[in-house]
GUKEMAR-594433 format. One record per residue: residue in one letter; x, y, z negated of N, C-alpha, C, CB in turn. Coordinates in pm, whole numbers, plus 32768, in hexadecimal, padded with zeros to 4 digits. Each point is the difference from the previous one (the first is absolute). Glycine has a CB too. Example, Ala and Ser with C-alpha at 12.3 -4.5 7.8 and 13.67 -1.06 7.14 Angstrom:
2
A85277DC77CF47FA780778000805A807880007F437F8B7F83S809A80DE80C5805280777FFA7FB3806D7FB780767FC180D7
// end
This chain:
393
NCF182A972E177F7A8008803A7FEC7F9A806F7FFA80F37FC8I80707EFA808A7FF67F9E806D7FF27F747FC8808980948095R7FC57F4F7F037FF97F7A7FC37F787FE87FC180F780087FD7A7ED5805F7FE47F7C7FF27FC07F937FEE8069804D808D7F40S7FBF7FBC81307F9E7FF2806B80057F76803D801480F3802FF80667ED57FE4800E7F7A80377FC37F987FA380D080478077Q7F4C7FC67F067FC97FA07FA07F6880077FFE80D080137F76K7EFA806780947F6E800F80007FC27FC0807B801780D37F7DS80257F4880F97FC97FC7807C800A7F697FFF803F80D0807CF80327EF97F51800E7F6F7FFB7F9A7FC47F9F80F580158038Y7EF280317F587F9D7FCE7FA07F767FFA803F8086805E7F44E7F59800A810F7F7D800080427FF57F8E80627FF380F87FE6V807B7EED80667FFF7F8F805E7FEF7F7D7FB58094807F809DE7FB47F767EF27FF77F847FB27F727FE97FCE80EF801A7FBBQ7ED1805080107F7A7FF27FCC7F9C7FE2806F803A809B7F46A7FD87FA5812E7FA17FEE806E80057F748038801780EF8036H805F7ED27FCC800F7F7E80407FF87F8D7F9E808A806C80ACV7FA37FA87ED980087F8F7FA47F887FF57FA480F48017800BS7ED1805D7FD17F937FFD7F9D7F917F9E8021803580E97FD1P7F9A7F0F80AB7F947FA1801C80287F6F7FF07FA580A6809BF80DD7F3D7F60802D7F757FFB804A7FDF7F7E8010800480F8Y7FEB80577EA580467FE67F837FD67F7B7FC3801180F67FDBG7F697EF980157FCD7F827FCA80447FD87F7F7FCC7FBA80E7Y80727FCE7F1980437FCD7F8A808780437FE87F8C7F298025L80A5812A80378084803B7FF2800180767FA080327FB680E6R7F5D808C7F087FFB80777FAD802A7FDF7F717F49805E8091G81237FE27F43802E7FEC7F7880487F7E7FE97F47808B7FBBS80D17F2780AF803E7F7D7FF080867FF480477F1E7FA37FECV810080B9806E80817FFD8045804180897FF57FAE7F4E80A1S80D280B97F7B804A807D7FEF7FDC8065806B80BA7F807F98R7F6380FE804B7FE4806A806180587FF2807C7FBC80987F45A80BE7F3880A680597FEE80737FC47F9F806480C5802E7F6EA7EFD7F6680607FC07FA0805A7F8B803F804980467F467F69L7F69810A80507F8D8041803F802E8061806D7F7E7FEA7F2AR80F5805C80BE8031805C8067802B7FB5807E804B809D7F4CR7FF67EF080A180297FB180747F887FCB804C80D37FC17F89I7EC58015802D7F857FD080417FBC8071804B7FE47F537F4DA801F812780787FC2807380438045801E80847FC0805E7F21K80C77F9B80E180488016807D7FE17F94806680B680727F80E7F3E7F1180517FE67F92805B7F758009803D809B7F737F7BL7F0580C6803B7F78800F80347FFD805C807A7FA67FDC7F1AL80BB808080EF80038059807380207FB68081804780B87F68R7FF47ED0808E80237FB180777F8D7FA8803080EC80027FB2V7EAA7FF17FFD7F947FA380207FBA802880817FE17FD27F0CD801880B3810F7FB5802E807580357FC680827FCF80D17F85Y80B87F1B808580337FC9807E80347F737FF2803980E48043V7FD87EEB7F43802B7F757FED7F897FA2800280C3804E7F7AG7ECE7FDB80457F8B7FA97FF780207F847FAF7FAF805480DDT80347F367F59801D7F827FBC806B7FB080497F167FFD7FABN8133804380B080657FBD805180837FF47FB27F94805780D3R80937F2F7F0A807B7FEB7FB3807E802280507F8A7F4E7F80Q8073809A81028076801B8052801E809580037FCD7F37808AI7FCD811C7F7F801580917FFF8027802F7F747F5B801A80BDC80677FAD7EDF8018802B7F75808F7FE67FD57F117FD27FCEG81207FB3804880857FDD7FD280047FD17F71805680A2809FC7F437F807F127FF27FD17F75807B80227FAC7F6C7F458052T80D4812D7FC8807780277FB57FE280197F6E805C806480CFL7F347FDF7F137FDE801E7F757FE47F817FB27FA380DD8047R80227EBF7FFB7FE37F817FBD80817FB47FE17F227FF68075T81367FFE7FEC80787FB07FEC806980467FAC7FD37F9580D9S802F80F07F268067804A7FB77FD680277F73804F805380DAY7F317FD17F157FD380347F807F937FAC7FBD803C80E08055G7F8F7EBD7FF17F967FB07FC57F7D804C7FF480AC7F857F84L7F3D80DB80D87F86805080017FB67FE78083806A80B27F6AP7F117F6080977FB37FE8807C802C805D806F7F3E7FB57F77C80DC801080FF802D804D80737F878030805180D87F7C8007A7F4380C880687F958040804E7F9C7F9D803780A080B3803BC7F8E7ED87FF87FA07FA080397FA77FC47F9380A47FCC80B8E7F9380217ECC7FAC7FD17F927F99806A7FDB80BE7F727FAAL7F6F810C804B7FA5806C7FDE7F958011806C80B880737F81G7F6D7F7180FD7F9D8006806B7F917F9A7FED80B180518099R7F737F377F367F9A7F9A7FE77FA580277F8B809C7F508059Y7F9F80EE7F3E7FAC802E7F917FA48071802E80B47FBE7F5CT7F82809C80F77FAF806F80347F8D7FCB805480CA80957FFEL7F557F0880577F997FC480557F927FBF7FAD80AB7FDA80B0G7F7C7FE07EE47F9D7FBF7FAB7FBF805C7F9C80807F33801CG7FB481497FD77FC6805F7FA280107FD67F707F60803E80AFI810F7F7F7F3080167FD07F78807980467FC57F9A7F218039P806980EF7F408075803D7FC0807A7FA6800B7F6880797F61I810D7FC0808B807C7FB3800480067FA87F84807680B58084P7F907EC67F8A80097FA87F8A808680137FB97F687F598070I809780A07F0E807A80127FB380617F8D80167F8080827F57D804B7F0B80D480557F8A80138064801180717F477F767FA9V809D80E680B4805B801180718075805C7FDF7F3F7FDB8099V80C2805F7EEF806E80567FD4805F7FAD7FAB7F6C80CD8005H81147F36801A80637FB17FB67FFF80277F6D808E7FEE80CFV7F8E7FB07EDB7FF980157F708061806D7FD37FBE7F117FE4H80AA8109806A806080697FDB7FBA80877FEF80B47F84807BW7EEB80987FDE7FBA80817FFB7F9180017F998036802180EFR7FA97F6C7ED87F937FF77F9E80327FF67F707F757F9380AFK810F806C7F3D80397FF57F7A8012808D7FC880767F26803AL7F21810C7F867FFF80897FD08018800B7F697F64803680BAT80B97F5B7F05801580037F6F80947FFD7FE07F257F8D7FDCM810180B47FB2808A80037FD280117FB17F7F801E80DF806DE7F7F7ECC7F7380077FB37F85806F7F9880097F0B80257FDBV81327FBD7FB1806C7F9E7FFA7FC57F75800D808B80997F70E7FB27F1580E77FCF7F79801380207FA97F86801B801A80F8L7F927F807EF280157FA67F8F807D7FAD80167F097FF77FD7E813F7FF37FBF80767FAC80087FD97F6D8006808480AC7F83V7FD77F0280AC7FE57F71800E7FE37FC47F7780947FF480CDG7F027FC27F2B7FDC7FBD7F837F9D804C7FAD80DD7F9C8003E7F0380E3801F7FA3804F7FB07F707FF1802E80B8809F7FD6D7F307F3180A77F767FF580307FC77F787FD88032809B80C1D7F4B7F5C7F407FBA7F877FD67FD17FAC80777FB880787F32G80767FA981447FD77FB680767F9480448051803B7F357F88S7F81812C803C7F94804580488035805780717F797FFD7F2FE8106803080C580398057806680167FB98085806D80807F4AV7FA27EFB80B380187FB5807B7F897FAC802A80F07FFC7FC6D7E9F80147FF67F877FB780237FBC804580777FE37FB27F10M800B8005815F7FC9803980797F707FD7801B80E480038059T7EDD7FBC7F497F787FCD80167FA080718020802E7F427F65S7FD0812380467FA2806F80158023804E807E7FDD80107F08A80A77FFD8113802A804A80777FD57FB7808080C4805D7F80M7F497F1D80817FD77FB380777F6A8004801380C67F6C7FE1D7EF0808F7FB07F6E800B800A7FD78087803B7FE77F667F3BE805C810480987FE2808580338026800C80948022805F7F19L804E7F5F810C802B8003808C7F997FBE805A80EE7FFB7FB5W7EDE7F9180227F997FBC80507F808052800580637F227FC1R7F79811F7FD07F8680517FFE800C807580617FD77FBE7F12R809D808380EC80148071805A80047FD18092807C807A7F4AF7FC27F1480D080097FCC80897F757FE5803980E07F9B7FCBR7EC9802B7FE47F787FE080317FAE807D8017800A7F287F85S8014814480357FAF807A800C8029805780777FE17FFB7F0AL80957FE9813180318052806E7FC47FD3808580D580277F81N7F30803680E17FD67FDB808880767FC2804A7F5480BB8004V809B7F30807F80677FBA804D8085804A7FFC7F4E7FA48095I80AF80E07F7A807B804F800280477FFA7F7A7F9B809880ABG80187F787EE9803B7FFB7F7B803A7F777FDF7F5F80AE7FBAK805C7EE7807080327F797FE680847FE880487F157FB07FE4R80F780818097807D7FEF8049807380477FBA7F7F7FEE80D5A8067808C7EFA8068804C7FBC802C7FBC7F7F7FA480D18064L7FF97F007F4E80207FBE7F82804B7F7D80187F3680697F98K80A17F4D80CE80427F82801F8092801580277F257FA28049S80F580C78004808A801B802A805880207F897FAC805380DCR801E7FF37EC0804E80227F89801B7F847FAB7F9B80E68002V80027EC17FF480127F857FB380677FA680447F1380107FACC80E97FEC80DA80607FAD8049808F80307FEC7F4F7FCF80A8E80C580B57F48808580347FE880387FCD7F7B7FC780CB8086V7FDF7F257F17802C7FCE7F7E80107F6880047F8B80BF7F8EA80197EFC80B580017F6E800280707FC980587F0A80027FD8Y81178045809480677FD2805D806D806B800C7F567F748080P80FF809B7F1B8064806D800180697FF1806C7FDB80157F0FT80377F72812780667FEE80687FD28030808880567F3D7F81M7F2980D9808F7FCB8031807F8004809880007F6C7F358018T80AC8107805C80098091800A7FC0802E808380D380017F75P7EE98074808C7FC68036807B8065804C80547F27800F7F8CL81587FF880468064804A804C801C7FBC8086806580517F29C7FBA7FFC8139801D7FC980848076804C803D7F0E7FBD8021L8133800680438071803E80427FD38078805380767F238005P7FE3813D80137FDE806F80597FD57FCC808880A280957F87P7F0B7FB780C37FCA7FD08080806A7FE4806A7F36807F7FCCE813F7FC0802B80677FE78064808980187FC27F62804280B9K81017F7F7F7F8088800C7FCD8052805480627FEE7F217F88L805181498043804D8059805480957FDE7FF87F5380B47FE0K80F57F63808F808E7FE880018047806E7FB07FEE7F8D80E1T806E80497EC7804880617FAD80967FF980157F4A7FF07F5AK80E57FB98100808F7FF2801980238039808980087F327F6EG807480FF809A802F8035807F7FDE809180107FE77F218062G805E81227FF47FEB808F80157FBF801B808680C480307F70V7F0A8049809E7FC5802A807E8070801E80617F33805D7F8DK80CF7F6280E7806F8008805C800D808A803F7FE57F0E802EK7FAA81287FFE8005808080457FA980657FB9802C7F8C80D7K800780EF7F217FB580687FBD7F848024805180D580597F99G7EBD7FB880217F83802380437FBC7F8C8041805D80DA8025K7FD97EAB7FCF7FC57F89803C7FCB7FA27F94809B801580C3K7F3B80227ECF7FD27FAE7F917F7E7FB98026806D809D7F5CP7F937EDD80A27F867FB780247F8F801E7F9F808B7F4A8064A7EFA80A87FCC7F8C80147FAA7FFC7F977F947F82806680BEE80507FC27ECC7FF27FA67F8E80867FC37FD77F167FCE8049Y8159807C7FCA80847FCA7FDE804380627FA080157F8880E1D800A804B7EA9803980557F9980777FBA7FC27F2080697FD2V81597FCE804580777FC07FCA8028803A7F7A804A7FD480E7Y7F6B808D7EE9802580417F847FBA7FC37F87802680D08081R7F607F0B7F8D7FB77FC37F907F867FB78035805080B57F64D7F7E7EEF804A7F847FBA80217F8D80507FC680737F1E8003H7F1B80E180407F8C80497FD07FCA7FC37F807FCA804080EBS800280167EBD7FC27FCE7F867F767FCA801F808180A57F76Y7F477F0F802B7F7C7FC780177F97806D800C80447F327F84H7FCF813F80327FA0806E80097FF88036808E802D803A7F10E80487FCA813680008032808A7FB87FA1805D80D880757FD3Y7F337F0880147FB47FA0804F7F6980187FEE80BC7F577FEAV7F1A80C07F977F7280167FE37FCF8080804280197F877F27D803880E780CD7FD8807E803D7FF67FF58097806C80797F44K7FF27F3C80F77FFE7FEE80917F827FB7802C80F97FFD8003A7EE17F9C7FB27F877FB380207F8580567FF080707F2E7FB8S7F8E812B7FE17F8D80557FE97FEF80668070801E7FE27F0AQ8054805781237FF88063806B7FD27FC2808280B380827F92S7F7F7F07808C7FDB7FC1807F7F6E7FD8800280E87FAE8017S7EDE80377F727F747FD77FFC7FA28073801D803C7F527F5CQ7FF7812C80967FAB8074801480048035808F802380387F12R80317F8C8143800A802F80897F927FC3805480F7801D7FE7Q7EAB803580417F917FCC804F802C7FDE808E7F6280877F76S81157FA980B080307FDF8085802F7F708009804180EC801EQ7FD07ED07F6D80267F747FFC7F9A7FB57FAC80F68039801BP7E907FB480157F957FC87FAF800E7F6D7FE27F7180AA8061S80DB7F097FEE80057F707FED807C7FD97FB27F807FDF80D4Q807D802F7EA580727FE07FAE7FE87F877FA8803C80EE8003T7F4A7EE27FF57FE57F8A7FB280197F8480547F56807D7F77S80EA7F20804D80287F89804B7F897FB3803680C97FF37F72K7EBF802380547F8C7FB5802C7FCA803480857FCA7FD07F11K806080AC81187FCA803B807A80447FC4807A7FCE80D47F85I7FE87F2080E680347FC2807A7FE3805D80747FDE7F167FA4K808B811B809D7FEB805380767FE17FA98079809B80AF7FA2L7F037F7C80AA7FD77FB480768041803B807C7F247FC37F92S811D7FEE80BC803B802D807C7F9E7FE8807380E97FD07FA8K7F44805180D47FA97FED80747FE47F6D8018805A80D28064K7FF77ED77F637FEB7F7180127F947FCB7FA280EE7FEB8046Q7EE580687F5D7F987FD87FA17F9180687FFF80AA7F857F71P7F06808280F97F9C806B800C7F777FDC7FC8807A804980C8Q7F807F517EDF7F7B7FD27FD67FB0806C7FB7805E7F1B7FF0F7FE581437FCD7FBA806D7FBD7FEA8076805E80657FB77F26I8002806E81267FF6807580577F927FF0806880F4802A7FDDL7EF87F5E80547F997FE880667F7280137FCA809C7F62806EQ7F5480A67F0D7F7B80117FC77FD780937FF680247F2E7F80F8038812E80A67FE1808E7FFC7FD5802F808B80A480237F44P7F15804F80C77FD1803180828072801080647F4580777F8BN809D7F7380F480668001806A804F808280067F707F64807FH8049810F7F7D8043807F80178053802D7F867F47803E809CI80AC7F7F7EF4804D80277F89807D7FAB7FF17F2D80487F92R80DC7F4780B680717FA47FEF8085803F80277F657F44802BS809A81158038807E803D802D803B805C7F957FAF7FF280ECY7FFF80377EB1803080587F9680337FB27F867F5E80AE804FI80917ECF7FB180277FAE7F8C80947FDD800A7F157FA27FEEE813880817FAC808E7FDB7FFB80127F727FCD803C80F17FDBD7F837EEF7FB780037F787FCC7F917FF07F9980FA7FEE8029V7EEC7F967FB47F9C7FDD7F9A80477FB77F907F447FF280ADV80A480387ED880407FC47F8B7F977FB07FB380AB80BC7FF3N7F6D7EC480007FA17FA87FBB801C80017F6A7FED7F6F80CDV7FAD80747EE3800E7FF57F6F7FC07F7D7FD47FFF80FC7FE4E80147EE47F9E7FCD7F827FCB7F677FFC800380CC7FEE7F6FS7EFD7FA080B77F6F7FEF80097FCD7FBE7F7F800B7FEC80FDD7FD680677EA07FD17FCB7F807F84804A7FCD80EA7FBE7FCBG7ED18088808F7F8D804D7FD58024808D7FD77F977F2E7FB8N80EC80EF803D802D80857FDC80468044807680187FB57F11C7FDB80128168804F803080737FE68093801E7FF97F1A805DG7F8B81157F977FE3808C801D8048805E7FA27F247FBA8057F80D880267F27804480547F9E80987FF1800B7F397FED7F67R80F57F9E80C480907FED80168032805D80707FEB7F107FB3V7FC880FD80B880278057806E800880917FD17F957F6280A4I800780CC7F108000808A7FCF807580167FA17F06800A8017A81177F957F918070800D7FA38084800B804C7F817F7D7F54S808E80358115807B80068051800D808780457FF47F088022L7FA08128801A800380818045801D80737FA07F607FA680A7H8073804C7EDB8010806D7F9F80877FFB7FB97F0980007FE0G81477F99803C80847FF97FC380087FAD7F82802780DA8060Y7F6B7EE57F7780037FAC7F89803D7F77801D7F3780797FABG80CE7F6180D380247F7780217F847FA9800080E680207F9FE7F1E7F7480AC7F8A7FAA800D7FCC7FCF7F7A80557FBA80DDD800680297EC57FD57FCC7F7E7FC7806C7FA580AD7F528017G7F52812980177FC5806C7FB07F6C8012801680D9806F8007W7EE57F2C80347F70800E801B7FAB80147F8380247F7280C7P800080547EC27FAC801D7F8A7FFF80947FDC80327F1C7FADM803E812C806C8004808E7FE47F9E804B805A80F07FEB7FB9V7F037FE980C37FA18041805C7F717FEB7FCE809E7FDC80C2C7F427FAB7F137F797FE57FCB7FE280597F88800E7F138050R805480F97F577FEB80527F897FEE8093802480887F5D7F7BE7FCA80D780E27FF7808D80247F7E801F804A80FA8009800BL7ED77F9C80477F7E801580427F8F7FF87F9C805C7FA080D4G7FB5800B7EC37F9D7FFB7F957FF980837FB380257F0C7FEDL804F81358000800380837FBF7FC5806B805A80CA7FBA7F7EE7F4A803681057FCC806180607F6880057FFE80CA7FDB808EI7EF67FB27F6A7F6D7FFB800C7FBC803B7F8480157F358091I803680D77EFE7FC6803C7F878039808C7FE87FE27F1B7F9ED8065811C80C4803780867FF27F9080667FEF80C77FBE808CK7F4580967F0E7F9580607FE07FEC8066807080337FE37F0DD803B804381347FF5806580697FB77FCD807D80D380637FAAR7F287F1880677FBE7FCA80777F887FA87FDC80DC80088078S7EF680007F0D7F907FAB7FD67F828019805280617FFC7F19T7F83808381037F8980218050800C7FCA808E7FDF80CE7F76L809B7F3B80C380177FCE80877FE57F6B800880AB80B38024Y7F8B7F007F7E7FF07F6E80067F727FD57FDB80F37FE87FC8D7EC980667FE77F737FE27FE47FAD80088080801A80597F15K8003800C813D7FB8800F807F802E7F9880667FE480F57FD1L809F7EF28031803A7FA980667FD57F6E7FEE80C2809C800FF7F457F337F737FE37F737FE57F737FEB7FC980F27FDD7FD7S7ED1808C7FF77F767FF97FCF7FF07F927F977FAF805680DEN7FF37F507F367FE77F967F9C80677F9080057F1080358010R81547FD2804A80697F9B8007807F802A7FB67FA27FB780DBL805980B97EDD807780357FBE803D7F9B7F9F7FA180E68018S800C7EDD7F9380337F9F7F9F80377F8380467F5B80557F57E80687F868119802F7F8B804A808B8017803C7F137FC58033V810280B38006808380228039806980087F927F90807D80BBR804A7FBD7ED4805F800B7F9180257F767FC97FA180E27FC6E7FFE7EC5803280187F797FCC805D7FB2805D7F1E80027F93S80DC801880EE80557FB6805E809480207FEE7F427FFF80A0L80DE806F7F1C808C80287FEA80377FCC7F7C7FD480CA8087M7FDA7EF67F28802C7FCC7F7F802F7F7080117F5F80997F85I81247F54807B80377F7B801480147FBA7F7A8072804E80D2E7F817F2F7F2F800C7FB17F8680877FBA7FF67F0B7FE18002S8139800E806D80827FBD8001804E803080797FA37F347F88F80DE80A3807F80558028806E80017F998071808B807E7F5EG7F207F1E80997FFB7F9880667F99801E806B80497F5C7F57S7F86803A80EA7F9D800F80697F7E80397FC880667F40807DQ7F55810F7FD47F8680447FD57F867FCA804C808680CE7FC9R7F087F427FF97F827FD980407FE0806280717FAC7F9A7F28P8001803D813A7FE1805880737FCA80897FD77FD17F348083E7FE480D47F0F7FCA80827FD7806B805F7FCD7F2B7F8C7FC9K815080408021806F80547FD3805B802B80737FF77F8A7F24W7FEC804A81558054802180737FEC809180297FF57F11804DL806F81287FF77FF3808980327F9C8002807280ED80347FBES7EB2802480367F97800A80667FF0809180297F8A7F377FA1L805A80DC80E07FE7808580387F6E8008802B80F18015804DP7ED680647FAA804580817FED8013802B7F6E7FA0804080D9D802B7F757EC48003802D7F75808C80237FD17F3A7F727FD5M81268030803A808880177FD08048806B805280067F137FB1G7FD1810080CC8041806480557FF5808C7FC67FD07F7280C5Y7FB980B27F087FEE80847FC5805880117F847F1480068058L80F17F927F54804E80087F848095800C801D7F517F7A7F8BI80E0803980D7808F800380218028808980367FFA7F098032A7FB9812C802A80218083803C7FFE806E7F967FA17FB480DCN7FFC80487ECA7FF680687F99806B7FF27F967F0C800A8029R810F7F797FAA805F7FEC7F93808E802680297F6F7F497FA9Y80BB808C80CC808A8016802B800F8075806180277F0E7FDFN7F6A8134804280008073805C80477FDC80837FFE809E7F3CV7FD47EF6810080397FCF807D7F8F7FED806680BE7F8D7F84V7F6B805D80F97FA07FDC806980087F68800F801780E2807AL7F797EDC7F747FFB7F6E800D7FBE7FDD80857FF57FE37F03V80517FCE814D7FCC7FD580817FED7F697FFD807380C18078C7F167F137FAB7FE17F7180047FEE7FD580917F93800A7F1CL80BA7F91810C7FF07FC380847FBB7F7B7FED80D08074805DG7EB17F877FBF7FB37F877FEC7F7F8008804F80637FE17F1DN7F357FEB80AA7F7E800580437F97802F7F9B80437F4680A0P7F9D813E7F5D802F8066805E808380407FD17F12802C8040C812B80248019807580517FDB7FCE80847FC7808F7F9380B5M7FB5809F7EE47FD1807B7FBF807480477FBD7F1F7F9A7FDDT80CE80E9800C806280547FBD7FC2803B7F818071803580DDF7FE07FD27EB97FD4803B7F81805D80757FDE7FA37F207FAEF80258159804E804980757FD07FDF80177F6D7FFE806680E9P805A7FE07ECC7FD9802A7F797F828055800680F17FFA7FB5M7EBA7FFB7FE77F7D804080047FF880827FB37FA17F208019T80C881037F9B7FF9807A7FAF8077805D80157F817F7E7F59S80E8805580EA80778053801480048036808F807D7F7B7F52S7FDC80E580C5800D803B8084806E7FBA80507FB080DC7FA6H80537F3D80DB805F7FBD805A809080217FDD7F54800680B3S81027F957F54809080107FE8804B7FCD807A7FE27FE87F05P807A8069813480477FD4807B80607F8C7FE77FEF80E98054N803D7F047F3080607F957FE17FBD7F887FBD80B280AD7FE9V7ECF7F43802C7FB67F937FBF802F7F7880337F3A80997FE4S80C37F037FC580217F7780277F857FBC803B80B17FF47F4CI7F657FBA81197F937FB5803E80177F6C7FE47FE280AF80B7Y7FC27F147EFF80077F717FE27FA87FB68064802B802D7F08C80117F7981447FB47FB580657FFA7F6D7FD9804680A480B5I7F417F277F3F7FEC7F747FDC7FAB7FBC806B801280377F0AG7FFD7F4781037FB67FB680657FB87F897FC480A4804980ABF7EE37F9D7F887FB07F907FD080027F93806C7F6A80997F73V80CF7EF2806980127F9580617FC57F7D7FCB80D180708057N7F177F3680037FCD7F797FDE7F7E80047FB280EA7FB07FFEH7ED280C280027F7E80117FBE800A7FF67F677F937FA280CCN80E880547EFC80097FF27F6D8087802C7FC87F5F7F438011H80F28107803B8087801E7FD1802B808C802B80397F0C800BW800C813B7F9880348085801C80967FF980187F4A80687F74V80E77FE980EB808F8009801D80268093800C7FFE7F1F8077Q808380FC7F7C803580878012802780148092805380057F11V7F7E80688129801C801D808D8055807F80077F267F92804BN815280617FE8805A807480127FEC8038808D80A97F9F7F5BM7F3080E080AA7FDC803F807E80698064802C7F0F7FE07FC8K80F2803E80BA8059806680367FC8808A7FE080497F6480BAE800E81007F4B7FD780897FE47F95802F806380E4802E7FA2G7EB88018802A7F99803C80557F997FA1803680A780A1803AF7F4A7EE87F897F9D7FA280337F7380387FEB809C7F3E7FD0P7F0480A180887F7880367FF47FB97FC97F847FF5801780FAL7FB8803D7EC97FB67FD97F887F707FDC8024809380967F74P7F397EFF80527F727FDF80157FA680637FB6803D7F0C801BP7F4380F480007FA580627FC27FEF7FE97F6A7F88801180DAV804E80597EE17FE57FF77F707F757FC57FEB809880C67FD0T7F4C7F107FB77F7E7FC47FE27F94806B7FF180757F427F8FL7F108094807D7F8F805E7FF27FF680357F727F877F8780B6D809780267EE77FF9802E7F75806A80697FE27FA57F227FBDW80D280D38084806480687FEC7FCC8085803580BA7F558012K7F0980A980657FC9807B80387F90803A7FA9803C7FAD80E5K7F7E7FFB7ED57F8D802B7FB2802780387F787F797F568076F80EB80707F48801D80227F75808480497FE97F7B7F3B7FC7H80D780DB80A0808080437FE97FE980937FDC80717F61809FS7FEF80D97F1B7FF6808C7FD7801E805C807680427FC17F15H7F9F80BF80D980198061806A8096800D801B7F2F807D7FC0T81237F787FD780928009801080367F8E8056800F806F7F21A7FB77F1A80D180327F8A80487FE3800680957FE07F7C7F30T7FCF80E380FD7FE3800C808F807F801880507F1D805A7FCAT81497FE07FF8807E801D804680467F828030801680CD7F76W7FCA7EBF8050803C7F83802F7FD37FE2808F80087FA87F13M7F78806C81087FCC7FE88087803F806080647F287FAF7F9EL80EF80CD8038803C8062805980927FDF801A7F6280AE7FABG80E67F267FEC808E7FE3800F801C7F878058802180637F21F7F837F3D80E280147F86804F7FA07FF88077804E7F8D7F31A7F7980E480F67F9C8000806C80397FC880827F9280C57F96G80EA7F61808D803C7FD1807C80137F6A8003807180DA8014R7FBA7EED7F7E801B7F707FFC7F7E7FAF7FFA80D9802F7F8DM7EBC800E80437F807FB87FF87FB7800680847FF280337F0CQ8021803781417FBD800C808180357F9B80657FDD80F37FD2H80A37EE98020803E7FA4805E7FE67F6E7FDD80AD80AA8028C7F107F3E7F697FE57F767FD97F827FCF8045807080267F22Q7F957F6581167F8F7FCA804B7FBA7F917FB38075803B80D3L7F9F7FC17EA57FC27F937FB37F6B80117FF980CF7FE87F79
// end
């Protein structure tokens, strides 16, 4: 009974996660491959499109799309192309192969196959073209490999001199497997206490106060540091992705999730009232066409995005800019362990991550929040009343 229950629950998970993305895979690849893809889809929520967090173990070991690849397909809303699955999983026939000399040459003619390949390549979007190109490059350049060395080399010789004095990260018994490196990277990416893990981020010290000086005087003493992100038109979403544990490069996942939030059936009435005739405009601003620089109309703007971020992730969003404002969730009740995401607007065109000390004062909420929030959400104002009264913004 336990085994049957486990198989049933796993089948439900597989159907729930894989069915929307079957696409060309249905009936074309083995069930074993579909099960591995179903398990890998469960990692997409915290891996996103970040290759460093993903580790790409499923791709390099089994020739199947890994979590970061599946994240790109999920972001683009496209089915998994069959070309990204290794031919081993697509060989479902048991027919005997022709012996040498029995074929007429048609078996090795690639004209029609190449024509079909070009036709499919032209019909795909940017994400699909990248995936197909990577698969073709693996065939065209077999000597090249995406494998890389482990992130660090551990000492494996010599013994521990004194009992109980084992140095950190020192293992004389065995070297860690690559899976342990990947798991370690995944766990560290989820720690909000260490938000600056992407190499592109730059912590500002007291010798570089160009950002801190742009915030109100009485709030500067509460600022621990400011973390900069890349200035490519996606800086606002990069900051939110970093705060949420996706990593700076997970900003496309934030855009997609906010796009799903604005069409959520449970909050459709709320957003109709909140955005009124601008609803389609706000929704359009979240639809990205590429992973590069974005036009100004695609940039994160407040207060519109503030409501979506607070509601989608059930967090308190604090903006230090001109003006300073706080966004509470509009439909949920107060939670004592809620996360507070603090962002800053500097140079009149750039968003940065601001790490604050515990108990820092909160700026006032917007008038639209007071007007359209639910009765349950009133508890947010009560829970943070002390910190809002002390704010002089």
